[in-house]
N, C-alpha and C positions, 0 to 999 in steps of 0.2 A: 342835880338836885333843884327842886323849885323853892322859891323863896329863901335862896342862899346867896349871900353876897360871894362875888369872886374877887379873890385878892390875886393880883398878878404876880407872877414870880419876878424876880429882879432880873434884869436884862443881863444875858450872858456876854462875856467879851470873847468867847472861842476858848481854843486850848492854850496851855502855856506855850510860850516860846521854848524850842529846845536848840541847843547849839549843833550846827551842821556846817562842816567844811569852812570854819572860820567867819560864820555869821549866825544870828539868831532867828530862826523861822518858826512861823506858826503853822504847823504842819495839820493839814485836814484831809489829804489824801496820800495815798501810797506813793503816787507817782511825784511826790513832793519829798521822798525820802533819798538822799545821797550821803553814803556813808562807807568807811572800810573799818571792819572789826572781826573780832574772833568770839567764836562760841564753844563751849565745850559740853559734851554729854555722855551718859552712861546707859548701857542697857539695862533692861530689869533685874537680870542676876547679877548684874554689875561685874561680869568677867572681861569686860573690854570697855574702851573709851575711845570718842572721837573728838578731835580739835577740827572745827570748820571755820575756815576764813572766806569772808565774802567782801567783794569790792561792789557797791550798788550805787548806780547812777540813774536819777530820775526813777527811782522805784524798780529798775531793771537790773538784775545781777549779771554784770559784765565779766566777772572773775570768781573762781571759787577754787578752793584749796582745801582738799578733804585728806585728813591725816589720822589714821586709826592704829590701835595697839590693843594687844591682848587676846584677839579673837580671829581665827583664820576666814569664818564667815563674814566677819565686819571689814576685813580688808578688801575682799572681794566686792563688798556692797559698795564701798567707796568708789570703785571704778564705775558702777552705775550711776551714782550719786552726782558725779563729776560730769556726767553726760547729761543727767537731767536738769540740772541748776541753772546753767548758763542761758540767759535769754528770758528766764521767768521772773515776774514780779516776785517781790518778797512776801506777798500774801499768796501767790500761787504755791511758791516752795514750802511755805508754812503748812500746806494743805496737800502737799505731794507726798506719796509713799516712797521715802528714800531708803526702803527695804530693811535697814537696820534700826533697831530701837535707839541705838547710841547716837546716830547720825540724825535721826528724827529729833531727838532731845537736844543735840548741839544747835540744829535749826531753830528750835523753839527759843531757846537761851539767847543766840544771836539776833532772832527777831526783836526780842525785848529791848537789847541795848539799842539797836536801830532807832527804834520807834520812840524811846524815851530820851535819846540824844545822850547815849552814853558811850559812843563809838570811839574807837582809836584815833579816828581823824576829826574829832567833834571841833577842834580848833585848829585845824590845819587848813589855813587859807587856799580855797580852790580843790581841797580834797587830795587824796592821793591816786596817783596815776594807775592804770590797769597794768598790772604785772609787779605790783608791789609785794605780792603774797611769795614772791620768790626770794625776798630778802629773809624771810623765815627759814628757807631751806639753805641759804649760803651759797657759796661759789659752785659748789659741785651738785646742787640740787637733790640733796636728800634731807630727809627729816632727822632732827635731831632726837636721839632715843637715849635714855638712860635705863640700863638694866643692871641692877645689883641683887646679889642673892647672899643672904646671910642666915649661918645657923649658929647655934650656940657651941656646938663642938668645932666646927671649922672656921668660924669667924666669917668676916665679910670677903666677897670676891666679886671684884669689878668685871662686868662683861662687856657692857657698851656703854659710851658716855658721848657727850656732844661731839667730841673730836672724832670718834668712829670706834672700831673694832679693837677691844683692849686684848693684847697678846701675852703680856708680862706685867706683873706687879712687882715694885721694889719694896723691900720691907727693911727696916733699921734693925739694930740688935736686939730690940725689945719684941721684933715682930710686928711692929705698927707700919702701915702703910705710908710711904713717904713719896710716891711717883708711880708712873707706869708709862709703859710701851704701848702704842696703838697704831693700827693701820687704818688711814683715811681711806673708806671704801669707794667714795666718788673719785678721789685722787687716783687710787689703784687703777680703775676701770679706765680711767683716762690715759694712764700710763701703760697699760696692757695694750692699747690700742697704737700704740708708738712702735712701728717697727723696727726702730733703731735699738730698742731696749729688749733685753731677754726677760723672762718671767721673773728671774730672781732680782734682776737690776730694777724691773717695775715695782716689786714689792719692796726692796729697800729704798727707793725712792719716795715711797708712799707711807714709810714707817718714820714716826716720830716720838718723842718722849715729852712728859710732862712732869713737873716737880724736882725734886732731889734724886732721880733715878741713878745718876752716877755715884751717888753715896751709898748706895744699897749694900747691906750686909748680906742680904739674901733676895734671890729672884725667883719668883715662881710663875707658873703657867695657871691662871685662874681657872682654867677649865679642865685642868688634868692633875692638880696637886691638892 
């Protein structure tokens, strides 16, 4: 505008520093992002969920762990996402069709964590090495899944917990749960490959108990009683 005084804006000092791998960085470019973290997402009808784990070095995704539950289509979409993600910048991955809404939603949420300095490795000096996501899976490389069903008439039934596939539930005299027996599926598959073990021996070696199982007044099959 003519005859108008120009008042200069205060000189900017750039973006606020964010914590990254044990140091504070003033990040201006995607290539400056290095972090390890997780993001969770749901599809539009919320019939399934995804947990996405990424290990990013200098803006490039070096490792991806895609875990899904609740939707058969989503579990197969995870296979495609696993192939697509590694090697991309986090900005490319954010704008990539990862097939499933829940996986896309998880990518959006983890992106926000990374660029705002809220990652799991924010204060880990030097960051976390590629392969760290395997720690979430445990020794036998299987996702930790919890599946519990409960009705007013039949009460609660444990089907799957972090340790594995629940085969028996232990109840006390009042009918309350005090423990369970489970089969660690990862360990079972390993034992089944051992030619020295019969199938029954492999199952037996993969079966463990939790809680006060031996004190049970009643043992039930959560899938059949």
